[in-house]
C-alpha positions as CSV (number, residue, x, y, z in Angstrom):
1,M,110.3,133.3,-59.1
2,Q,108.9,136.8,-59.0
3,T,108.1,138.3,-55.6
4,G,104.7,139.7,-54.9
5,E,106.0,143.3,-55.2
6,R,107.7,142.6,-58.5
7,L,104.7,140.9,-59.9
8,T,102.5,143.9,-58.9
9,D,104.9,146.3,-60.5
10,R,105.0,144.2,-63.7
11,K,101.2,144.3,-63.8
12,R,101.2,148.0,-63.4
13,V,103.5,148.4,-66.3
14,D,101.4,146.1,-68.4
15,I,98.3,148.2,-67.6
16,L,100.0,151.4,-68.6
17,S,101.2,149.8,-71.8
18,A,97.8,148.4,-72.6
19,A,96.2,151.7,-71.9
20,V,98.5,153.6,-74.3
21,S,97.7,151.0,-77.0
22,C,94.0,151.2,-76.4
23,F,93.9,155.1,-76.3
24,S,95.9,155.1,-79.6
25,E,93.5,152.8,-81.5
26,M,90.1,153.7,-79.8
27,G,90.6,157.2,-78.4
28,F,90.2,158.1,-74.8
29,D,86.4,158.3,-74.8
30,N,85.9,155.0,-76.5
31,T,88.3,153.1,-74.4
32,S,86.8,151.3,-71.4
33,M,88.7,149.8,-68.3
34,D,87.3,146.5,-69.4
35,L,89.1,146.8,-72.7
36,I,92.3,147.8,-71.0
37,A,92.1,145.0,-68.6
38,Q,91.7,142.5,-71.6
39,Q,94.6,144.1,-73.4
40,A,96.8,143.8,-70.3
41,G,95.8,140.3,-69.6
42,V,94.5,141.1,-66.1
43,S,91.2,141.3,-64.3
44,K,89.3,144.5,-64.2
45,R,89.6,144.4,-60.5
46,T,93.4,144.5,-60.9
47,V,93.2,147.5,-63.1
48,Y,91.0,149.4,-60.4
49,N,93.5,148.3,-57.6
50,H,96.2,150.3,-59.4
51,F,94.1,153.1,-60.8
52,P,90.7,154.1,-59.3
53,S,89.5,155.7,-62.6
54,K,90.4,156.1,-66.2
55,D,91.3,159.6,-65.6
56,R,93.8,158.6,-62.9
57,L,95.2,156.0,-65.3
58,F,95.7,158.7,-68.0
59,E,97.4,161.0,-65.5
60,A,99.9,158.1,-64.6
61,I,100.6,157.8,-68.3
62,V,101.3,161.5,-68.6
63,S,103.5,161.4,-65.4
64,Q,105.4,158.5,-66.7
65,L,106.0,160.3,-70.0
66,K,107.3,163.4,-68.1
67,D,109.6,161.2,-66.2
68,H,111.0,159.6,-69.2
69,A,111.6,163.1,-70.7
70,A,113.6,164.2,-67.7
71,R,115.7,161.1,-67.9
72,A,116.1,161.1,-71.7
73,V,116.9,164.7,-72.3
74,P,119.3,165.9,-69.6
75,L,120.8,169.4,-69.6
76,C,123.4,170.7,-67.2
77,Y,125.5,173.8,-67.7
78,R,129.1,173.5,-68.1
79,S,131.5,176.4,-68.0
80,D,134.3,174.5,-69.8
81,E,132.1,173.5,-72.9
82,T,130.9,175.6,-75.8
83,L,127.2,176.7,-75.7
84,E,126.5,175.0,-79.0
85,R,127.8,171.6,-77.7
86,Q,125.5,171.9,-74.8
87,L,122.3,173.1,-76.5
88,E,122.5,171.1,-79.8
89,P,122.2,167.7,-78.2
90,F,119.5,169.0,-75.8
91,C,117.4,170.3,-78.7
92,L,118.0,167.1,-80.6
93,G,116.8,165.1,-77.6
94,V,113.7,167.2,-77.5
95,I,113.0,166.4,-81.1
96,E,113.6,162.7,-80.6
97,F,111.2,162.7,-77.6
98,H,108.4,164.4,-79.4
99,C,108.8,162.1,-82.5
100,H,108.4,159.0,-80.4
101,P,105.1,157.1,-81.2
102,D,103.8,157.3,-77.5
103,S,104.5,161.0,-77.4
104,R,102.5,161.5,-80.7
105,V,99.6,159.4,-79.4
106,L,99.3,161.1,-76.1
107,G,99.8,164.5,-77.6
108,R,96.7,164.1,-79.8
109,I,94.7,162.8,-76.8
110,L,95.8,165.6,-74.6
111,I,94.7,168.2,-77.2
112,S,91.3,166.7,-77.7
113,R,90.7,166.5,-73.9
114,F,92.1,170.0,-73.0
115,I,90.2,171.8,-75.6
116,R,87.0,170.6,-73.8
117,N,88.5,171.1,-70.3
118,P,91.4,173.6,-70.2
119,Q,91.4,173.3,-66.4
120,L,92.4,169.7,-66.8
121,G,95.5,170.7,-68.7
122,H,96.5,173.2,-66.0
123,E,96.0,170.7,-63.3
124,M,97.8,167.9,-64.9
125,F,100.8,169.9,-66.1
126,G,101.0,173.0,-63.9
127,N,104.6,174.1,-63.7
128,T,106.0,170.7,-64.6
129,K,107.2,171.7,-68.0
130,I,110.2,169.4,-68.0
131,F,112.2,170.8,-71.0
132,E,111.4,174.4,-70.2
133,N,112.5,174.0,-66.6
134,L,115.7,172.4,-67.6
135,L,116.5,175.1,-70.1
136,V,115.6,177.9,-67.7
137,Q,118.0,176.5,-65.2
138,W,120.7,176.2,-67.8
139,I,120.2,179.9,-69.1
140,Q,120.3,181.3,-65.6
141,S,123.6,179.4,-65.0
142,A,125.0,180.7,-68.3
143,Q,123.9,184.2,-67.3
144,K,125.7,184.0,-64.0
145,D,128.8,182.9,-65.9
146,K,128.4,186.0,-68.2
147,R,127.9,183.9,-71.4
148,I,124.3,184.7,-71.9
149,L,122.9,188.1,-71.8
150,E,120.9,189.0,-68.7
151,G,117.2,189.0,-69.2
152,D,114.0,186.9,-68.9
153,A,115.2,183.3,-68.8
154,N,111.7,182.0,-69.1
155,F,110.9,184.0,-72.2
156,A,114.3,182.9,-73.8
157,S,113.7,179.3,-73.0
158,K,110.2,179.4,-74.7
159,Q,111.7,181.1,-77.8
160,L,114.4,178.3,-78.3
161,L,111.7,175.5,-77.7
162,M,109.2,177.0,-80.0
163,L,111.9,177.1,-82.7
164,V,112.3,173.3,-82.2
165,E,108.7,172.2,-81.6
166,G,107.5,174.2,-84.6
167,F,109.1,171.5,-86.7
168,C,108.4,168.4,-84.8
169,V,105.2,168.9,-82.7
170,W,102.5,171.0,-84.2
171,P,102.8,169.9,-87.9
172,Q,102.5,166.3,-86.8
173,L,99.7,166.7,-84.3
174,I,97.6,169.1,-86.3
175,L,98.4,168.2,-89.9
176,N,99.6,164.5,-89.4
177,A,102.8,165.4,-91.1
178,T,105.6,162.8,-91.2
179,N,108.4,163.1,-88.7
180,P,111.6,164.7,-89.9
181,S,114.4,162.5,-91.0
182,K,117.6,162.1,-89.1
183,P,119.5,164.8,-91.2
184,Q,116.4,167.2,-90.9
185,K,116.4,166.7,-87.1
186,K,120.0,167.7,-86.9
187,K,119.5,170.6,-89.2
188,I,116.4,171.8,-87.0
189,A,118.4,171.5,-83.8
190,N,121.6,173.3,-85.1
191,A,119.6,176.1,-86.8
192,A,117.5,176.7,-83.6
193,V,120.7,176.9,-81.4
194,K,122.3,179.3,-84.0
195,M,119.3,181.6,-84.1
196,F,119.0,181.6,-80.2
197,L,122.7,182.3,-79.6
198,Q,122.6,185.1,-82.2
199,T,120.1,186.9,-80.0
200,Y,121.3,185.9,-76.4
201,R,125.0,185.0,-76.5
202,A,126.9,187.7,-74.4
203,P,129.8,189.4,-76.1
204,S,133.2,187.8,-75.5
205,R,135.0,188.8,-72.6
């Protein structure tokens, strides 16, 4: 038998899942809290007990997605491992994350909302750019170990991510392109890392 706390957590998960489904099918503006409650199989009051507004519900979905990104795509510098073997799985993980259906749905909704309200994007994301933060920390550690050239780690991290996301984010969001195949994903990740290291790898000691 489920405890009250577990049942409440289960309902919250159901509401978030229902909201993603509704936003995907109807769009943010055309989705009501009534529709989300119906899809989740709970009362409208239960939805509002968890989320006081549709905006707060949407923010919770974005937060959940960012938490998933942090868990799914780890990156920790290792001095005993080649740079390629550290960066290539990371880039492949970034690609897989962006190719996930939920990421695609929320990406389109975010773009439509942020075009009309840029401040909303700043408030919701701020400095919580998960992949970029992980990569900056990795680059700084590699710089201290004299394996990556000294310089602006933030700029370098953006360059690598743009090499990856140029194939698996913007073509799909803007042009509705299909996701790259498994061999293509690997090719994108490997090529991006190769180009990055050609510029930033420090000379061998």
